[in-house]
Backbone as JSON Lines, residues from 0, in Angstrom:
{"i":0,"aa":"M","n":[82.17,119.8,88.04],"ca":[83.35,118.97,88.13],"c":[82.99,117.62,88.76]}
{"i":1,"aa":"V","n":[83.47,116.53,88.15],"ca":[83.2,115.19,88.63],"c":[84.21,114.84,89.71]}
{"i":2,"aa":"S","n":[83.75,114.22,90.77],"ca":[84.62,113.85,91.88],"c":[85.22,112.47,91.67]}
{"i":3,"aa":"G","n":[86.36,112.24,92.33],"ca":[87.0,110.94,92.27],"c":[86.21,109.9,93.04]}
{"i":4,"aa":"F","n":[86.54,108.62,92.79],"ca":[85.8,107.54,93.43],"c":[86.63,106.27,93.48]}
{"i":5,"aa":"F","n":[86.2,105.37,94.35],"ca":[86.73,104.01,94.43],"c":[85.52,103.1,94.54]}
{"i":6,"aa":"H","n":[85.38,102.16,93.6],"ca":[84.29,101.2,93.63],"c":[84.87,99.79,93.73]}
{"i":7,"aa":"S","n":[84.29,98.97,94.57],"ca":[84.65,97.55,94.58],"c":[83.39,96.73,94.39]}
{"i":8,"aa":"Y","n":[83.57,95.52,93.84],"ca":[82.43,94.66,93.5],"c":[82.6,93.3,94.16]}
{"i":9,"aa":"H","n":[81.48,92.79,94.72],"ca":[81.53,91.57,95.52],"c":[80.35,90.66,95.19]}
{"i":10,"aa":"L","n":[80.61,89.36,95.23],"ca":[79.56,88.35,95.12],"c":[79.29,87.79,96.52]}
{"i":11,"aa":"G","n":[78.09,87.27,96.72],"ca":[77.76,86.62,97.98],"c":[77.79,87.55,99.18]}
{"i":12,"aa":"W","n":[77.41,88.81,98.99],"ca":[77.48,89.82,100.05],"c":[76.43,89.55,101.13]}
{"i":13,"aa":"A","n":[76.83,89.72,102.39],"ca":[75.91,89.54,103.52],"c":[76.3,90.51,104.63]}
{"i":14,"aa":"R","n":[75.51,90.52,105.69],"ca":[75.78,91.41,106.82],"c":[77.17,91.19,107.41]}
{"i":15,"aa":"T","n":[77.63,89.94,107.44],"ca":[78.97,89.65,107.98],"c":[80.05,90.33,107.15]}
{"i":16,"aa":"D","n":[79.86,90.41,105.83],"ca":[80.82,91.11,104.98],"c":[80.83,92.6,105.3]}
{"i":17,"aa":"A","n":[79.66,93.16,105.51],"ca":[79.58,94.58,105.87],"c":[80.27,94.84,107.21]}
{"i":18,"aa":"R","n":[80.08,93.93,108.16],"ca":[80.72,94.08,109.47],"c":[82.25,94.02,109.34]}
{"i":19,"aa":"T","n":[82.74,93.06,108.55],"ca":[84.19,92.95,108.33],"c":[84.74,94.2,107.67]}
{"i":20,"aa":"L","n":[84.05,94.67,106.62],"ca":[84.49,95.87,105.92],"c":[84.56,97.06,106.86]}
{"i":21,"aa":"L","n":[83.5,97.28,107.63],"ca":[83.47,98.43,108.52],"c":[84.56,98.34,109.58]}
{"i":22,"aa":"G","n":[84.76,97.17,110.16],"ca":[85.8,97.01,111.16],"c":[87.18,97.3,110.59]}
{"i":23,"aa":"D","n":[87.46,96.82,109.38],"ca":[88.76,97.05,108.75],"c":[88.95,98.53,108.38]}
{"i":24,"aa":"L","n":[87.88,99.16,107.9],"ca":[87.98,100.58,107.57],"c":[88.27,101.41,108.82]}
{"i":25,"aa":"E","n":[87.59,101.09,109.9],"ca":[87.82,101.84,111.14],"c":[89.24,101.6,111.67]}
{"i":26,"aa":"A","n":[89.73,100.37,111.56],"ca":[91.1,100.08,111.99],"c":[92.11,100.85,111.15]}
{"i":27,"aa":"A","n":[91.74,101.15,109.9],"ca":[92.62,101.89,109.0],"c":[92.43,103.41,109.09]}
{"i":28,"aa":"G","n":[91.51,103.86,109.96],"ca":[91.37,105.29,110.2],"c":[90.15,105.96,109.63]}
{"i":29,"aa":"L","n":[89.27,105.23,108.97],"ca":[88.02,105.8,108.46],"c":[86.9,105.41,109.43]}
{"i":30,"aa":"R","n":[86.45,106.36,110.22],"ca":[85.52,106.09,111.33],"c":[84.08,106.34,110.92]}
{"i":31,"aa":"I","n":[83.19,105.46,111.38],"ca":[81.77,105.64,111.06],"c":[81.12,106.67,111.97]}
{"i":32,"aa":"A","n":[81.65,106.85,113.17],"ca":[81.09,107.84,114.1],"c":[81.82,109.16,113.97]}
{"i":33,"aa":"Q","n":[81.08,110.26,113.85],"ca":[81.69,111.58,113.75],"c":[82.51,111.83,115.02]}
{"i":34,"aa":"P","n":[83.79,112.21,114.88],"ca":[84.68,112.28,116.05],"c":[84.2,113.21,117.16]}
{"i":35,"aa":"D","n":[83.56,114.33,116.83],"ca":[83.14,115.28,117.85],"c":[81.82,114.91,118.52]}
{"i":36,"aa":"T","n":[80.89,114.37,117.74],"ca":[79.54,114.11,118.26],"c":[79.26,112.64,118.52]}
{"i":37,"aa":"G","n":[80.02,111.74,117.89],"ca":[79.75,110.31,118.0],"c":[78.57,109.84,117.18]}
{"i":38,"aa":"R","n":[78.0,110.73,116.36],"ca":[76.82,110.37,115.57],"c":[77.21,109.59,114.32]}
{"i":39,"aa":"I","n":[76.34,108.66,113.93],"ca":[76.47,107.92,112.69],"c":[75.35,108.39,111.77]}
{"i":40,"aa":"L","n":[75.72,108.85,110.58],"ca":[74.76,109.48,109.69],"c":[74.57,108.68,108.4]}
{"i":41,"aa":"L","n":[73.38,108.12,108.23],"ca":[73.02,107.58,106.92],"c":[72.87,108.75,105.96]}
{"i":42,"aa":"D","n":[73.23,108.53,104.7],"ca":[73.15,109.58,103.7],"c":[72.58,108.98,102.43]}
{"i":43,"aa":"S","n":[71.5,109.58,101.93],"ca":[70.81,109.03,100.76],"c":[71.43,109.46,99.44]}
{"i":44,"aa":"H","n":[72.48,110.26,99.46],"ca":[73.05,110.8,98.22],"c":[73.59,109.67,97.34]}
{"i":45,"aa":"D","n":[73.34,109.78,96.05],"ca":[73.89,108.86,95.06],"c":[75.13,109.52,94.48]}
{"i":46,"aa":"P","n":[76.33,108.94,94.66],"ca":[77.54,109.57,94.15],"c":[77.53,109.79,92.65]}
{"i":47,"aa":"A","n":[76.71,109.04,91.91],"ca":[76.65,109.2,90.46],"c":[75.74,110.35,90.04]}
{"i":48,"aa":"S","n":[75.02,110.95,90.96],"ca":[74.12,112.04,90.61],"c":[74.89,113.34,90.47]}
{"i":49,"aa":"P","n":[74.34,114.34,89.81],"ca":[75.05,115.61,89.59],"c":[75.44,116.28,90.89]}
{"i":50,"aa":"A","n":[76.55,117.02,90.84],"ca":[77.02,117.75,92.02],"c":[75.93,118.7,92.5]}
{"i":51,"aa":"G","n":[75.8,118.8,93.79],"ca":[74.82,119.71,94.36],"c":[73.45,119.09,94.56]}
{"i":52,"aa":"T","n":[73.28,117.84,94.11],"ca":[72.0,117.17,94.3],"c":[71.75,116.95,95.79]}
{"i":53,"aa":"A","n":[70.56,117.27,96.22],"ca":[70.24,117.18,97.64],"c":[70.21,115.73,98.12]}
{"i":54,"aa":"S","n":[70.5,115.56,99.39],"ca":[70.39,114.25,100.0],"c":[69.76,114.41,101.37]}
{"i":55,"aa":"T","n":[69.3,113.32,101.92],"ca":[68.76,113.36,103.28],"c":[69.7,112.58,104.18]}
{"i":56,"aa":"R","n":[69.82,113.05,105.43],"ca":[70.67,112.37,106.4],"c":[69.83,112.02,107.61]}
{"i":57,"aa":"S","n":[70.09,110.85,108.16],"ca":[69.38,110.43,109.36],"c":[70.35,109.71,110.29]}
{"i":58,"aa":"R","n":[70.13,109.89,111.57],"ca":[71.01,109.32,112.58],"c":[70.6,107.88,112.87]}
{"i":59,"aa":"V","n":[71.59,106.98,112.97],"ca":[71.33,105.57,113.28],"c":[72.39,105.08,114.26]}
{"i":60,"aa":"T","n":[72.16,103.89,114.79],"ca":[73.17,103.23,115.61],"c":[74.04,102.37,114.68]}
{"i":61,"aa":"R","n":[75.16,101.92,115.2],"ca":[76.04,101.05,114.43],"c":[75.31,99.77,114.02]}
{"i":62,"aa":"D","n":[74.57,99.16,114.96],"ca":[73.85,97.93,114.64],"c":[72.78,98.16,113.58]}
{"i":63,"aa":"Q","n":[72.1,99.31,113.64],"ca":[71.09,99.61,112.62],"c":[71.74,99.73,111.24]}
{"i":64,"aa":"F","n":[72.9,100.41,111.18],"ca":[73.58,100.5,109.89],"c":[73.98,99.13,109.38]}
{"i":65,"aa":"L","n":[74.57,98.3,110.23],"ca":[75.01,96.98,109.8],"c":[73.84,96.12,109.35]}
{"i":66,"aa":"S","n":[72.7,96.27,109.99],"ca":[71.51,95.53,109.58],"c":[71.09,95.91,108.16]}
{"i":67,"aa":"L","n":[71.15,97.2,107.87],"ca":[70.81,97.68,106.53],"c":[71.88,97.32,105.5]}
{"i":68,"aa":"A","n":[73.16,97.33,105.93],"ca":[74.27,97.16,105.0],"c":[74.37,95.76,104.42]}
{"i":69,"aa":"G","n":[73.66,94.8,105.01],"ca":[73.6,93.47,104.4],"c":[72.71,93.42,103.17]}
{"i":70,"aa":"L","n":[71.95,94.5,102.93],"ca":[71.06,94.66,101.77],"c":[69.99,93.57,101.69]}
{"i":71,"aa":"E","n":[69.58,93.07,102.84],"ca":[68.51,92.08,102.84],"c":[67.13,92.73,102.74]}
{"i":72,"aa":"R","n":[67.03,94.02,103.17],"ca":[65.73,94.7,103.17],"c":[65.69,95.93,102.26]}
{"i":73,"aa":"V","n":[66.86,96.43,101.87],"ca":[66.93,97.63,101.04],"c":[67.92,97.39,99.89]}
{"i":74,"aa":"P","n":[67.75,98.08,98.75],"ca":[68.68,97.87,97.63],"c":[69.97,98.66,97.76]}
{"i":75,"aa":"A","n":[70.0,99.66,98.65],"ca":[71.2,100.49,98.79],"c":[71.16,101.2,100.14]}
{"i":76,"aa":"V","n":[72.35,101.5,100.66],"ca":[72.46,102.27,101.89],"c":[73.77,103.06,101.83]}
{"i":77,"aa":"G","n":[73.71,104.31,102.29],"ca":[74.92,105.14,102.31],"c":[75.19,105.66,103.7]}
{"i":78,"aa":"V","n":[76.47,105.87,104.02],"ca":[76.86,106.36,105.33],"c":[78.12,107.22,105.18]}
{"i":79,"aa":"R","n":[78.27,108.17,106.06],"ca":[79.47,109.01,106.08],"c":[80.56,108.36,106.92]}
{"i":80,"aa":"L","n":[81.77,108.28,106.36],"ca":[82.95,107.81,107.08],"c":[83.87,109.0,107.29]}
{"i":81,"aa":"W","n":[84.41,109.14,108.48],"ca":[85.15,110.34,108.83],"c":[86.65,110.11,108.77]}
{"i":82,"aa":"V","n":[87.32,110.94,107.95],"ca":[88.78,110.94,107.86],"c":[89.35,111.71,109.05]}
{"i":83,"aa":"R","n":[88.68,112.81,109.38],"ca":[88.95,113.6,110.59],"c":[87.66,114.34,110.91]}
{"i":84,"aa":"H","n":[87.64,115.15,111.94],"ca":[86.36,115.7,112.41],"c":[85.66,116.59,111.39]}
{"i":85,"aa":"D","n":[86.42,117.16,110.43],"ca":[85.81,118.06,109.46],"c":[85.87,117.53,108.02]}
{"i":86,"aa":"L","n":[86.29,116.28,107.83],"ca":[86.38,115.7,106.48],"c":[85.77,114.31,106.48]}
{"i":87,"aa":"D","n":[84.93,114.05,105.5],"ca":[84.3,112.73,105.43],"c":[84.26,112.2,104.01]}
{"i":88,"aa":"V","n":[84.01,110.91,103.91],"ca":[83.89,110.18,102.66],"c":[82.53,109.51,102.67]}
{"i":89,"aa":"L","n":[81.8,109.61,101.57],"ca":[80.53,108.91,101.46],"c":[80.78,107.48,101.0]}
{"i":90,"aa":"M","n":[80.32,106.51,101.78],"ca":[80.37,105.11,101.37],"c":[78.94,104.66,101.08]}
{"i":91,"aa":"R","n":[78.75,104.07,99.93],"ca":[77.42,103.59,99.54],"c":[77.54,102.13,99.14]}
{"i":92,"aa":"I","n":[76.68,101.29,99.7],"ca":[76.62,99.87,99.37],"c":[75.32,99.64,98.64]}
{"i":93,"aa":"R","n":[75.38,99.03,97.44],"ca":[74.16,98.88,96.65],"c":[74.21,97.6,95.82]}
{"i":94,"aa":"R","n":[73.03,97.14,95.45],"ca":[72.94,96.03,94.52],"c":[73.42,96.48,93.14]}
{"i":95,"aa":"A","n":[74.22,95.63,92.5],"ca":[74.71,95.91,91.14],"c":[74.26,94.75,90.25]}
{"i":96,"aa":"G","n":[73.0,94.76,89.9],"ca":[72.44,93.64,89.14],"c":[71.95,92.55,90.07]}
{"i":97,"aa":"D","n":[71.77,91.36,89.51],"ca":[71.2,90.26,90.26],"c":[72.2,89.56,91.16]}
{"i":98,"aa":"R","n":[73.49,89.61,90.79],"ca":[74.46,88.76,91.48],"c":[75.45,89.52,92.36]}
{"i":99,"aa":"A","n":[75.7,90.77,92.08],"ca":[76.8,91.46,92.72],"c":[76.34,92.64,93.58]}
{"i":100,"aa":"V","n":[77.24,93.05,94.45],"ca":[77.06,94.24,95.27],"c":[78.24,95.17,95.0]}
{"i":101,"aa":"A","n":[77.94,96.45,94.82],"ca":[78.98,97.47,94.66],"c":[79.14,98.23,95.96]}
{"i":102,"aa":"V","n":[80.38,98.44,96.36],"ca":[80.69,99.29,97.51],"c":[81.42,100.51,96.95]}
{"i":103,"aa":"E","n":[80.78,101.66,97.05],"ca":[81.27,102.88,96.39],"c":[81.74,103.9,97.44]}
{"i":104,"aa":"F","n":[82.88,104.51,97.16],"ca":[83.42,105.55,98.02],"c":[83.62,106.8,97.18]}
{"i":105,"aa":"G","n":[83.06,107.93,97.62],"ca":[83.27,109.2,96.95],"c":[84.48,109.9,97.55]}
{"i":106,"aa":"L","n":[85.41,110.33,96.69],"ca":[86.66,110.94,97.16],"c":[86.68,112.45,96.97]}
{"i":107,"aa":"G","n":[85.58,113.03,96.51],"ca":[85.53,114.46,96.26],"c":[85.66,115.28,97.54]}
{"i":108,"aa":"G","n":[86.35,116.41,97.43],"ca":[86.46,117.33,98.56],"c":[87.58,117.03,99.52]}
{"i":109,"aa":"L","n":[88.32,115.94,99.3],"ca":[89.42,115.62,100.2],"c":[90.73,116.22,99.7]}
{"i":110,"aa":"P","n":[91.48,116.91,100.55],"ca":[92.83,117.34,100.16],"c":[93.66,116.1,99.82]}
{"i":111,"aa":"V","n":[94.7,116.28,99.02],"ca":[95.46,115.14,98.51],"c":[95.98,114.21,99.62]}
{"i":112,"aa":"P","n":[96.59,114.71,100.69],"ca":[97.08,113.77,101.71],"c":[95.97,112.91,102.32]}
{"i":113,"aa":"E","n":[94.84,113.52,102.62],"ca":[93.72,112.78,103.19],"c":[93.1,111.84,102.16]}
{"i":114,"aa":"R","n":[93.06,112.28,100.91],"ca":[92.53,111.41,99.84],"c":[93.38,110.16,99.71]}
{"i":115,"aa":"E","n":[94.7,110.34,99.69],"ca":[95.58,109.19,99.54],"c":[95.52,108.27,100.76]}
{"i":116,"aa":"R","n":[95.35,108.84,101.93],"ca":[95.19,108.02,103.13],"c":[93.91,107.2,103.03]}
{"i":117,"aa":"A","n":[92.84,107.83,102.54],"ca":[91.57,107.11,102.38],"c":[91.69,106.02,101.32]}
{"i":118,"aa":"V","n":[92.36,106.32,100.21],"ca":[92.54,105.33,99.15],"c":[93.3,104.11,99.68]}
{"i":119,"aa":"R","n":[94.37,104.34,100.42],"ca":[95.14,103.22,100.97],"c":[94.27,102.38,101.91]}
{"i":120,"aa":"A","n":[93.5,103.06,102.76],"ca":[92.65,102.34,103.7],"c":[91.61,101.5,102.97]}
{"i":121,"aa":"I","n":[90.99,102.08,101.96],"ca":[89.95,101.37,101.21],"c":[90.56,100.18,100.47]}
{"i":122,"aa":"R","n":[91.67,100.41,99.8],"ca":[92.3,99.33,99.02],"c":[92.71,98.17,99.91]}
{"i":123,"aa":"L","n":[93.21,98.47,101.1],"ca":[93.64,97.4,102.01],"c":[92.47,96.58,102.52]}
{"i":124,"aa":"T","n":[91.28,97.18,102.55],"ca":[90.14,96.5,103.17],"c":[89.23,95.77,102.19]}
{"i":125,"aa":"V","n":[89.15,96.22,100.94],"ca":[88.12,95.65,100.06],"c":[88.32,94.17,99.8]}
{"i":126,"aa":"G","n":[89.56,93.73,99.65],"ca":[89.8,92.32,99.4],"c":[89.49,91.44,100.59]}
{"i":127,"aa":"R","n":[89.61,92.0,101.8],"ca":[89.32,91.22,103.0],"c":[87.83,91.24,103.33]}
{"i":128,"aa":"A","n":[87.12,92.23,102.81],"ca":[85.7,92.36,103.15],"c":[84.89,91.16,102.69]}
{"i":129,"aa":"S","n":[85.25,90.64,101.55],"ca":[84.53,89.5,100.99],"c":[85.52,88.67,100.2]}
{"i":130,"aa":"V","n":[85.53,87.36,100.43],"ca":[86.45,86.51,99.68],"c":[86.09,86.52,98.2]}
{"i":131,"aa":"L","n":[84.9,86.99,97.88],"ca":[84.46,87.05,96.5],"c":[84.47,88.48,95.97]}
{"i":132,"aa":"C","n":[85.54,89.23,96.25],"ca":[85.72,90.54,95.64],"c":[86.18,90.3,94.21]}
{"i":133,"aa":"I","n":[85.33,90.65,93.25],"ca":[85.59,90.3,91.86],"c":[86.26,91.42,91.07]}
{"i":134,"aa":"G","n":[86.48,92.57,91.7],"ca":[87.19,93.64,91.01],"c":[86.95,94.98,91.66]}
{"i":135,"aa":"F","n":[87.73,95.97,91.21],"ca":[87.59,97.32,91.74],"c":[88.1,98.33,90.73]}
{"i":136,"aa":"V","n":[87.73,99.58,90.94],"ca":[88.19,100.67,90.09],"c":[88.48,101.88,90.97]}
{"i":137,"aa":"L","n":[89.64,102.5,90.73],"ca":[90.03,103.73,91.41],"c":[90.23,104.82,90.37]}
{"i":138,"aa":"D","n":[89.51,105.92,90.54],"ca":[89.66,107.09,89.67],"c":[89.72,108.32,90.56]}
{"i":139,"aa":"R","n":[90.91,108.87,90.74],"ca":[91.09,109.97,91.69],"c":[90.43,111.26,91.25]}
{"i":140,"aa":"T","n":[90.24,111.45,89.95],"ca":[89.66,112.7,89.45],"c":[88.26,112.56,88.88]}
{"i":141,"aa":"G","n":[87.81,111.33,88.64],"ca":[86.48,111.12,88.1],"c":[86.39,111.19,86.59]}
{"i":142,"aa":"V","n":[87.53,111.14,85.89],"ca":[87.53,111.27,84.44],"c":[86.77,110.12,83.77]}
{"i":143,"aa":"S","n":[86.68,108.98,84.41],"ca":[86.01,107.82,83.81],"c":[84.62,107.6,84.39]}
{"i":144,"aa":"A","n":[84.05,108.61,85.01],"ca":[82.75,108.46,85.67],"c":[81.64,108.05,84.71]}
{"i":145,"aa":"G","n":[81.8,108.33,83.42],"ca":[80.77,107.97,82.44],"c":[80.76,106.5,82.06]}
{"i":146,"aa":"S","n":[81.76,105.75,82.48],"ca":[81.81,104.33,82.15],"c":[80.77,103.54,82.94]}
{"i":147,"aa":"D","n":[80.31,102.47,82.33],"ca":[79.37,101.55,83.0],"c":[80.22,100.54,83.77]}
{"i":148,"aa":"W","n":[80.6,100.9,84.98],"ca":[81.5,100.02,85.74],"c":[80.82,98.73,86.16]}
{"i":149,"aa":"D","n":[79.52,98.77,86.43],"ca":[78.81,97.53,86.74],"c":[78.93,96.57,85.56]}
{"i":150,"aa":"G","n":[78.65,97.08,84.37],"ca":[78.67,96.25,83.17],"c":[80.05,95.74,82.83]}
{"i":151,"aa":"L","n":[81.08,96.5,83.16],"ca":[82.43,96.06,82.84],"c":[82.97,95.08,83.87]}
{"i":152,"aa":"V","n":[82.94,95.45,85.15],"ca":[83.55,94.61,86.18],"c":[82.74,93.35,86.44]}
{"i":153,"aa":"V","n":[81.42,93.46,86.47],"ca":[80.59,92.31,86.8],"c":[80.38,91.4,85.59]}
{"i":154,"aa":"D","n":[80.02,92.01,84.45],"ca":[79.64,91.21,83.28],"c":[80.7,91.15,82.19]}
{"i":155,"aa":"G","n":[81.62,92.12,82.17],"ca":[82.65,92.14,81.14],"c":[82.15,92.59,79.78]}
{"i":156,"aa":"T","n":[81.0,93.26,79.74],"ca":[80.41,93.62,78.45],"c":[80.54,95.1,78.11]}
{"i":157,"aa":"A","n":[80.59,95.97,79.1],"ca":[80.63,97.41,78.83],"c":[82.03,97.84,78.42]}
{"i":158,"aa":"L","n":[82.09,98.95,77.67],"ca":[83.36,99.5,77.21],"c":[83.76,100.67,78.09]}
{"i":159,"aa":"L","n":[85.06,100.93,78.14],"ca":[85.58,102.05,78.91],"c":[85.29,103.37,78.23]}
{"i":160,"aa":"D","n":[84.89,104.34,79.02],"ca":[84.7,105.71,78.55],"c":[85.57,106.59,79.43]}
{"i":161,"aa":"G","n":[86.85,106.7,79.11],"ca":[87.82,107.36,79.96],"c":[88.59,106.31,80.74]}
{"i":162,"aa":"W","n":[89.81,106.62,81.13],"ca":[90.66,105.64,81.78],"c":[90.9,106.01,83.24]}
{"i":163,"aa":"P","n":[90.63,105.09,84.17],"ca":[90.84,105.37,85.59],"c":[92.31,105.2,85.97]}
{"i":164,"aa":"D","n":[92.64,105.46,87.22],"ca":[94.0,105.22,87.7],"c":[94.3,103.73,87.74]}
{"i":165,"aa":"V","n":[93.35,102.96,88.26],"ca":[93.54,101.51,88.4],"c":[92.21,100.81,88.15]}
{"i":166,"aa":"L","n":[92.29,99.68,87.46],"ca":[91.14,98.83,87.23],"c":[91.57,97.39,87.46]}
{"i":167,"aa":"A","n":[90.82,96.67,88.3],"ca":[91.08,95.25,88.54],"c":[89.85,94.46,88.17]}
{"i":168,"aa":"V","n":[90.02,93.44,87.34],"ca":[88.91,92.57,86.94],"c":[89.37,91.12,86.99]}
{"i":169,"aa":"R","n":[88.41,90.2,86.94],"ca":[88.73,88.78,86.91],"c":[89.49,88.42,85.64]}
{"i":170,"aa":"E","n":[90.31,87.37,85.74],"ca":[91.14,86.94,84.61],"c":[90.32,86.71,83.34]}
{"i":171,"aa":"G","n":[89.18,86.03,83.47],"ca":[88.37,85.74,82.29],"c":[87.85,86.97,81.6]}
{"i":172,"aa":"I","n":[87.44,87.96,82.37],"ca":[86.96,89.21,81.8],"c":[88.1,89.96,81.12]}
{"i":173,"aa":"A","n":[89.26,89.98,81.74],"ca":[90.42,90.67,81.15],"c":[90.78,90.06,79.8]}
{"i":174,"aa":"A","n":[90.74,88.73,79.71],"ca":[91.14,88.06,78.48],"c":[90.13,88.23,77.35]}
{"i":175,"aa":"A","n":[88.84,88.35,77.7],"ca":[87.8,88.4,76.68],"c":[87.38,89.81,76.29]}
{"i":176,"aa":"H","n":[87.73,90.81,77.1],"ca":[87.25,92.17,76.85],"c":[88.0,92.79,75.68]}
{"i":177,"aa":"P","n":[87.28,93.4,74.72],"ca":[87.96,93.91,73.51],"c":[88.96,95.02,73.76]}
{"i":178,"aa":"Q","n":[88.79,95.83,74.8],"ca":[89.76,96.87,75.11],"c":[90.87,96.36,76.02]}
{"i":179,"aa":"L","n":[90.52,95.57,77.01],"ca":[91.5,95.14,78.0],"c":[92.44,94.06,77.5]}
{"i":180,"aa":"A","n":[91.96,93.2,76.6],"ca":[92.76,92.05,76.17],"c":[94.09,92.47,75.54]}
{"i":181,"aa":"A","n":[94.14,93.66,74.93],"ca":[95.36,94.09,74.24],"c":[96.28,94.93,75.13]}
{"i":182,"aa":"L","n":[95.9,95.18,76.38],"ca":[96.67,96.06,77.25],"c":[97.54,95.28,78.23]}
{"i":183,"aa":"E","n":[98.63,95.91,78.62],"ca":[99.47,95.31,79.64],"c":[98.77,95.36,80.99]}
{"i":184,"aa":"S","n":[98.99,94.35,81.79],"ca":[98.39,94.3,83.12],"c":[99.31,93.54,84.06]}
{"i":185,"aa":"V","n":[98.96,93.59,85.32],"ca":[99.73,92.91,86.36],"c":[98.82,91.88,87.01]}
{"i":186,"aa":"A","n":[99.34,90.69,87.23],"ca":[98.57,89.65,87.91],"c":[98.63,89.86,89.41]}
{"i":187,"aa":"Q","n":[97.47,90.07,90.02],"ca":[97.34,90.12,91.48],"c":[96.14,89.25,91.8]}
{"i":188,"aa":"S","n":[96.4,87.97,92.0],"ca":[95.33,87.0,92.17],"c":[94.28,87.5,93.18]}
{"i":189,"aa":"P","n":[93.0,87.43,92.81],"ca":[92.4,86.75,91.66],"c":[92.14,87.66,90.46]}
{"i":190,"aa":"W","n":[92.83,88.8,90.36],"ca":[92.53,89.79,89.33],"c":[93.69,89.99,88.36]}
{"i":191,"aa":"R","n":[93.34,90.63,87.22],"ca":[94.33,91.31,86.37],"c":[94.13,92.79,86.66]}
{"i":192,"aa":"V","n":[95.22,93.5,86.92],"ca":[95.15,94.9,87.33],"c":[95.77,95.76,86.23]}
{"i":193,"aa":"F","n":[95.0,96.77,85.81],"ca":[95.39,97.66,84.72],"c":[95.58,99.07,85.24]}
{"i":194,"aa":"G","n":[96.44,99.84,84.56],"ca":[96.6,101.25,84.9],"c":[98.01,101.58,85.32]}
{"i":195,"aa":"S","n":[98.36,102.86,85.16],"ca":[99.71,103.3,85.48],"c":[100.04,103.15,86.95]}
{"i":196,"aa":"A","n":[99.04,103.11,87.81],"ca":[99.27,103.01,89.24],"c":[99.04,101.59,89.75]}
{"i":197,"aa":"A","n":[99.02,100.6,88.84],"ca":[98.65,99.24,89.23],"c":[99.52,98.68,90.34]}
{"i":198,"aa":"L","n":[100.8,98.97,90.31],"ca":[101.71,98.39,91.29],"c":[101.69,99.1,92.62]}
{"i":199,"aa":"S","n":[101.06,100.28,92.66],"ca":[101.09,101.06,93.91],"c":[99.83,100.93,94.73]}
{"i":200,"aa":"V","n":[98.87,100.12,94.3],"ca":[97.66,99.92,95.09],"c":[97.55,98.48,95.56]}
């Protein structure tokens, strides 16, 4: 079974953007430190890999994570964010081609109330994390996991393979894309937002 996800895409990403994102996520209730132990755990798992794929975890400080999260020395970094002491969300920050950075959140394993709380927190923070947030995609069940989201949101060239709950892309991409151009959307500057849940995110 494919898990749900939320991906956002940013240009001009730097350590300051990672710091802003983390601070906003924590203010919204997604904590980087495990509530019982205070530990911060890097996680090497790739959310796009098959379920059950092994990952490695290592303990770091907040400053060490932020240093890595600017992606100046590594192409990707993942960390666990805690919804409560026994529930977490994997956040992964990675290069998405030459120009963009993807910030990915795995929503699998969360009960519906906690999942929706996490979705609200993520949605409220992604636009503030970087003034150059060029789009995002929310798929609560993972039905569109086969789509090339990097190619669609960043370049506007990939086609949809399954429909997510919400998709936001730049105006130019929405107008030129062969699937999106014919669909109804909502203007939420700087994006066109598609999907049945467009008005609720």
